[in-house]
C-alpha positions as CSV (number, residue, x, y, z in Angstrom):
1,X,6.1,3.2,10.6
2,X,3.5,4.7,8.3
3,X,-0.1,4.2,10.3
4,X,-3.4,5.1,8.7
5,X,-6.5,5.0,11.3
6,X,-9.4,3.3,8.8
7,X,-13.2,2.6,9.5
8,X,-12.2,-1.4,9.4
9,X,-9.1,-3.4,8.2
10,X,-10.2,-5.9,5.1
11,X,-10.1,-9.7,5.9
12,X,-6.6,-11.1,5.5
13,X,-6.1,-13.0,2.0
14,X,-5.2,-16.0,3.4
15,X,-5.5,-18.2,0.4
16,X,-1.7,-18.7,-0.3
17,X,-0.2,-17.4,2.6
18,X,1.0,-19.5,4.9
19,X,1.4,-18.5,8.8
20,X,4.4,-17.1,9.6
21,X,6.8,-20.0,11.4
22,X,10.4,-17.5,12.4
23,X,11.6,-17.7,15.2
24,X,12.1,-13.9,15.6
25,X,8.4,-13.1,14.8
26,X,8.2,-16.1,18.0
27,X,10.1,-14.2,20.4
28,X,9.0,-11.0,19.8
29,X,4.9,-12.1,20.2
30,X,6.0,-14.4,23.7
31,X,8.1,-10.4,24.4
32,X,4.9,-9.1,23.4
33,X,2.2,-10.7,25.2
34,X,4.8,-10.5,28.3
35,X,4.2,-7.1,28.5
36,X,0.6,-6.4,27.3
37,X,-0.7,-9.1,30.1
38,X,2.0,-7.4,32.9
39,X,0.7,-5.0,35.2
40,X,1.8,-2.4,33.4
41,X,-0.6,-2.4,30.8
42,X,-4.6,-1.9,30.5
43,X,-5.0,-4.1,27.7
44,X,-5.4,-7.3,26.5
45,X,-4.5,-8.9,23.4
46,X,-6.4,-11.4,21.4
47,X,-2.9,-13.5,19.5
48,X,-2.8,-12.8,16.1
49,X,-2.8,-14.5,13.3
50,X,0.2,-14.1,11.4
51,X,0.5,-14.5,7.1
52,X,3.3,-14.6,4.8
53,X,2.8,-13.4,1.2
54,X,6.3,-14.4,-1.2
55,X,6.7,-12.4,-4.2
56,X,3.4,-11.4,-4.7
57,X,2.8,-8.1,-6.8
58,X,2.7,-4.9,-6.0
59,X,-0.9,-4.1,-6.7
60,X,-1.8,-6.8,-4.5
61,X,0.5,-6.2,-1.5
62,X,-0.2,-2.1,-2.1
63,X,4.3,-2.4,-2.0
64,X,7.6,-3.2,-4.2
65,X,6.4,-6.2,-6.6
66,X,8.3,-9.3,-6.2
67,X,8.5,-8.2,-2.4
68,X,7.4,-10.5,0.5
69,X,5.0,-9.0,3.4
70,X,4.6,-10.1,6.6
71,X,1.6,-9.4,8.6
72,X,-1.1,-9.7,11.6
73,X,-4.1,-8.4,12.9
74,X,-3.9,-7.8,16.8
75,X,-7.3,-7.1,18.9
76,X,-6.7,-5.3,21.8
77,X,-9.8,-4.3,24.6
78,X,-9.7,-2.3,27.7
79,X,-9.1,-5.1,30.6
80,X,-11.3,-3.4,33.1
81,X,-15.0,-4.0,32.0
82,X,-16.2,-0.2,33.0
83,X,-13.0,0.8,30.3
84,X,-14.7,-0.8,27.2
85,X,-17.6,1.0,26.9
86,X,-15.7,4.7,27.1
87,X,-15.4,6.2,23.5
88,X,-13.3,9.2,24.8
89,X,-10.4,6.7,26.4
90,X,-10.5,4.9,22.9
91,X,-10.0,7.7,21.2
92,X,-7.2,9.3,23.4
93,X,-5.8,5.4,22.7
94,X,-5.8,6.0,18.8
95,X,-4.6,9.8,19.0
96,X,-1.5,8.4,21.6
97,X,-0.8,5.1,19.3
98,X,-0.5,7.5,15.9
99,X,1.6,10.2,17.6
100,X,4.0,7.6,18.4
101,X,3.8,4.7,16.1
102,X,4.8,7.7,13.5
103,X,7.9,7.8,14.4
104,X,9.2,4.3,15.0
105,X,10.6,2.6,12.6
106,X,10.8,2.9,8.5
107,X,7.7,3.9,6.6
108,X,9.1,3.2,3.7
109,X,8.5,-0.8,5.2
110,X,6.5,-0.6,8.4
111,X,2.6,0.0,8.3
112,X,0.0,0.1,10.7
113,X,-3.6,0.3,10.1
114,X,-5.9,0.8,13.3
115,X,-9.7,0.7,13.0
116,X,-11.9,1.0,16.5
117,X,-14.8,-0.9,15.7
118,X,-17.9,-2.9,18.4
119,X,-16.4,-5.8,20.1
120,X,-18.2,-8.7,19.5
121,X,-15.5,-10.9,20.5
122,X,-15.7,-9.1,24.2
123,X,-17.1,-11.3,26.3
124,X,-16.5,-9.0,29.5
125,X,-18.3,-6.1,27.4
126,X,-20.1,-6.7,24.8
127,X,-21.1,-3.3,24.2
128,X,-17.7,-2.0,24.0
129,X,-15.2,-1.7,21.5
130,X,-12.1,-3.0,20.2
131,X,-8.8,-1.5,18.6
132,X,-7.7,-3.4,15.8
133,X,-4.6,-2.7,14.4
134,X,-2.9,-4.8,11.8
135,X,0.7,-4.3,11.2
136,X,2.6,-4.9,7.9
137,X,6.1,-5.5,7.4
138,X,8.2,-5.6,3.7
139,X,11.3,-7.3,2.7
140,X,12.9,-8.8,0.0
141,X,12.7,-11.9,1.4
142,X,10.2,-13.5,4.0
143,X,12.9,-13.6,6.4
144,X,13.7,-9.9,6.3
145,X,9.7,-9.5,6.3
146,X,9.4,-11.4,9.2
147,X,12.7,-9.5,11.3
148,X,11.2,-6.7,10.1
149,X,7.6,-7.5,11.5
150,X,9.0,-8.4,14.8
151,X,10.6,-5.4,15.1
152,X,7.5,-3.7,14.5
153,X,5.8,-5.5,17.0
154,X,8.6,-4.2,19.5
155,X,7.3,-0.5,18.6
156,X,3.8,-1.3,19.3
157,X,4.8,-2.9,22.2
158,X,6.4,-0.3,23.4
159,X,3.3,2.4,22.1
160,X,1.0,0.3,23.7
161,X,2.5,0.2,27.6
162,X,3.6,4.1,27.3
163,X,-0.5,4.6,26.0
164,X,-1.5,2.7,29.3
165,X,1.2,5.4,31.2
166,X,-0.8,7.8,29.9
167,X,-4.4,7.0,29.6
168,X,-3.9,6.0,33.7
169,X,-3.0,9.7,34.1
170,X,-6.0,10.6,32.3
171,X,-8.0,8.2,33.8
172,X,-6.7,9.9,37.5
173,X,-7.2,13.5,36.0
174,X,-10.4,12.8,35.2
175,X,-11.2,11.0,39.0
176,X,-10.1,14.5,40.6
């Protein structure tokens, strides 16, 4: 998977790009949220808005002309209010996610963009940070892009669960 860490994510172009209504993507999201809400995870996540752009130019998608692109933005926060403002922990999170996602999936058709931003939407910790992740999958058709996006969601899910275990170890070592 191609992974970029960016200062901020541009707004998704929602004009003319319908919300994704794909059974595979929906199953991938249900599995993702079940895992993220489990005790194995340190995170909470807002439901992503997923969009599909078909047949757009390569300049618009940053990809192959005529291809379909499925994308969705995830906003992740640490569950514990005490963790939300820990910058070192957030930087460890980004570092580990980049490491894990770079070896997942194909860089030719799957891209993740990661950004740490002030958390304006977290009522539990308004002074903390949020991790914003945009997952994009390209395909020759809308169905293929949706399928690849669902596979990308599974990669992100596994990376977040592994990172949760890694960060718990880091937190435990810091407490000792």
